[in-house]
TORMI-162852 format. One record per residue: x, y, z of N, C-alpha, C, O in turn; residue number from 1. Coordinates in pm, whole numbers. Last residue first. Layout:
<pts>
PT, X, Y, Z, X, Y, Z, X, Y, Z, X, Y, Z, NUM
...
</pts>
This chain:
<pts>
PT, -1584, 8704, 1561, -1715, 8753, 1591, -1804, 8779, 1484, -1917, 8821, 1506, 81
PT, -1333, 8579, 1521, -1353, 8681, 1609, -1478, 8732, 1645, -1491, 8799, 1747, 80
PT, -1366, 8428, 1205, -1264, 8462, 1309, -1323, 8610, 1411, -1345, 8722, 1364, 79
PT, -1563, 8181, 1132, -1533, 8311, 1117, -1446, 8346, 1251, -1458, 8301, 1365, 78
PT, -1665, 7911, 897, -1588, 7948, 1026, -1559, 8089, 1003, -1534, 8131, 890, 77
PT, -1966, 7867, 767, -1843, 7888, 744, -1779, 7951, 873, -1840, 8033, 941, 76
PT, -2199, 7617, 894, -2182, 7747, 864, -2032, 7760, 829, -1964, 7663, 861, 75
PT, -2239, 7300, 706, -2267, 7385, 820, -2214, 7527, 786, -2186, 7557, 670, 74
PT, -2093, 6962, 626, -2157, 7094, 598, -2161, 7188, 715, -2094, 7163, 815, 73
PT, -1947, 6686, 494, -1966, 6769, 602, -2017, 6914, 558, -1975, 6968, 455, 72
PT, -2111, 6469, 294, -2038, 6563, 277, -2042, 6688, 428, -2138, 6761, 449, 71
PT, -2301, 6267, 371, -2184, 6221, 284, -2071, 6334, 289, -1952, 6302, 289, 70
PT, -2401, 6248, 698, -2404, 6303, 586, -2280, 6270, 508, -2171, 6248, 563, 69
PT, -2622, 6099, 958, -2490, 6089, 861, -2511, 6156, 740, -2614, 6138, 675, 68
PT, -2717, 6260, 1231, -2752, 6224, 1094, -2640, 6205, 1011, -2562, 6299, 993, 67
PT, -2579, 6130, 1530, -2600, 6236, 1430, -2654, 6197, 1301, -2628, 6081, 1267, 66
PT, -2499, 5968, 1746, -2637, 5991, 1701, -2682, 6096, 1628, -2791, 6151, 1643, 65
PT, -2246, 5901, 1767, -2276, 6022, 1821, -2439, 6037, 1790, -2490, 6143, 1826, 64
PT, -2260, 5665, 1605, -2223, 5662, 1759, -2251, 5791, 1837, -2277, 5788, 1957, 63
PT, -2280, 5769, 1361, -2395, 5673, 1425, -2377, 5666, 1566, -2474, 5662, 1642, 62
PT, -2049, 5908, 1310, -2173, 5965, 1318, -2301, 5865, 1385, -2397, 5907, 1448, 61
PT, -1856, 5685, 1342, -1859, 5792, 1440, -1985, 5868, 1430, -2036, 5899, 1537, 60
PT, -1918, 5530, 1123, -1957, 5474, 1263, -1944, 5593, 1371, -2013, 5595, 1473, 59
PT, -1867, 5721, 930, -2015, 5677, 943, -2032, 5632, 1068, -2129, 5667, 1135, 58
PT, -1575, 5709, 956, -1657, 5854, 985, -1796, 5812, 998, -1857, 5873, 1086, 57
PT, -1516, 5471, 908, -1490, 5509, 1033, -1571, 5621, 1073, -1625, 5638, 1182, 56
PT, -1581, 5442, 644, -1651, 5359, 722, -1637, 5408, 878, -1726, 5389, 960, 55
PT, -1387, 5625, 525, -1521, 5651, 516, -1616, 5583, 597, -1722, 5638, 626, 54
PT, -1154, 5472, 580, -1177, 5617, 634, -1314, 5650, 636, -1364, 5701, 737, 53
PT, -1195, 5233, 439, -1176, 5230, 577, -1219, 5367, 645, -1297, 5377, 740, 52
PT, -1217, 5340, 177, -1334, 5287, 235, -1329, 5282, 380, -1426, 5314, 448, 51
PT, -952, 5427, 149, -1064, 5542, 133, -1189, 5465, 203, -1257, 5528, 283, 50
PT, -795, 5178, 176, -778, 5303, 270, -905, 5400, 259, -953, 5446, 363, 49
PT, -883, 5071, -64, -923, 4991, 72, -908, 5100, 185, -993, 5112, 274, 48
PT, -786, 5243, -248, -931, 5218, -243, -978, 5152, -120, -1091, 5170, -74, 47
PT, -509, 5205, -204, -586, 5330, -189, -734, 5336, -170, -794, 5414, -96, 46
PT, -476, 4955, -275, -455, 4981, -145, -503, 5117, -104, -533, 5142, 13, 45
PT, -551, 4938, -524, -619, 4843, -439, -611, 4912, -310, -710, 4930, -240, 44
PT, -332, 5103, -638, -455, 5133, -642, -551, 5056, -554, -643, 5124, -509, 43
PT, -102, 4936, -577, -127, 5073, -501, -263, 5119, -519, -318, 5173, -423, 42
PT, -159, 4729, -747, -145, 4686, -594, -181, 4813, -521, -263, 4817, -429, 41
PT, -156, 4860, -980, -254, 4778, -949, -281, 4765, -806, -390, 4782, -750, 40
PT, 120, 4959, -1000, -8, 5036, -1000, -127, 4979, -974, -215, 5058, -939, 39
PT, 275, 4721, -1011, 275, 4797, -883, 161, 4907, -889, 111, 4943, -783, 38
PT, 141, 4419, -1156, 196, 4575, -1170, 193, 4641, -1044, 101, 4612, -968, 37
PT, 35, 4168, -1143, 186, 4185, -1088, 217, 4318, -1104, 330, 4348, -1064, 36
PT, -216, 4208, -1258, -202, 4173, -1115, -56, 4188, -1054, -34, 4216, -936, 35
PT, -348, 4391, -1466, -219, 4374, -1445, -193, 4324, -1305, -143, 4407, -1230, 34
PT, -593, 4230, -1662, -568, 4290, -1527, -431, 4277, -1489, -385, 4163, -1476, 33
PT, -637, 4069, -1891, -669, 4203, -1895, -636, 4286, -1773, -650, 4408, -1781, 32
PT, -545, 3801, -1861, -492, 3860, -1976, -524, 4019, -1955, -441, 4098, -2000, 31
PT, -642, 3718, -1595, -497, 3719, -1637, -449, 3790, -1729, -339, 3846, -1718, 30
PT, -892, 3738, -1654, -853, 3829, -1555, -708, 3821, -1579, -650, 3930, -1583, 29
PT, -930, 3545, -1841, -979, 3665, -1889, -897, 3777, -1779, -849, 3883, -1820, 28
PT, -859, 3297, -1701, -788, 3337, -1823, -803, 3501, -1853, -706, 3572, -1882, 27
PT, -796, 3240, -1376, -909, 3291, -1463, -838, 3348, -1568, -758, 3440, -1546, 26
PT, -589, 3222, -1194, -618, 3102, -1279, -730, 3126, -1385, -755, 3041, -1471, 25
PT, -547, 3465, -1064, -467, 3433, -1171, -486, 3311, -1261, -427, 3291, -1367, 24
PT, -725, 3446, -871, -760, 3519, -976, -673, 3496, -1096, -716, 3504, -1211, 23
PT, -584, 3296, -684, -683, 3221, -749, -735, 3311, -880, -781, 3255, -979, 22
PT, -401, 3507, -586, -343, 3376, -643, -466, 3294, -735, -439, 3238, -841, 21
PT, -569, 3691, -492, -488, 3719, -619, -428, 3598, -674, -406, 3585, -795, 20
PT, -646, 3544, -272, -747, 3570, -387, -672, 3610, -502, -708, 3568, -612, 19
PT, -404, 3287, -175, -481, 3432, -155, -572, 3443, -275, -572, 3360, -366, 18
PT, -426, 2978, -29, -398, 3042, -148, -461, 3180, -128, -567, 3188, -66, 17
PT, -520, 2759, 124, -423, 2871, 197, -392, 2967, 73, -306, 3050, 104, 16
PT, -659, 2567, 9, -733, 2630, 102, -636, 2767, 134, -690, 2872, 168, 15
PT, -447, 2434, -146, -565, 2510, -226, -641, 2590, -123, -694, 2690, -170, 14
PT, -114, 2502, -33, -243, 2406, -61, -354, 2508, -111, -348, 2631, -113, 13
PT, 147, 2626, -245, 61, 2636, -119, -54, 2533, -144, -81, 2488, -255, 12
PT, 442, 2485, -349, 299, 2497, -410, 209, 2506, -271, 200, 2409, -196, 11
PT, 661, 2420, -243, 672, 2567, -309, 536, 2576, -361, 510, 2679, -423, 10
PT, 633, 2190, -97, 663, 2307, -15, 631, 2439, -101, 587, 2543, -51, 9
PT, 384, 1957, -197, 498, 2032, -220, 516, 2165, -147, 422, 2243, -136, 8
PT, 256, 1728, 54, 232, 1836, -42, 374, 1910, -79, 464, 1917, 5, 7
PT, 354, 1368, 12, 339, 1479, 99, 325, 1610, 5, 373, 1606, -108, 6
PT, 144, 1120, -106, 261, 1204, -125, 246, 1334, -51, 142, 1400, -53, 5
PT, 26, 856, 72, -3, 973, -6, 113, 1061, -4, 177, 1074, 100, 4
PT, 165, 545, 49, 114, 635, 130, 108, 758, 27, 171, 760, -79, 3
PT, 66, 229, -81, 150, 350, -89, 87, 446, -11, -36, 442, 4, 2
PT, 97, -119, 20, -4, -6, -14, 88, 121, 0, 178, 121, 84, 1
</pts>
């Protein structure tokens, strides 16, 4: 009886691969999106950061029981009176 072969160290198991690794297997995504490009990774990072900042602002408004507004408004600041 043969024992099962040990998984290769270089190849991560199927359940431990990242989303980017799985996307590389889709031919259309591999062809049209620069997943290895620095601009793509940087763009994804900035989008995630923007979503995080907006989410924190929304949570702050909800915690303060304020009406959430997409753009802060109000009176213009004046100096002295």
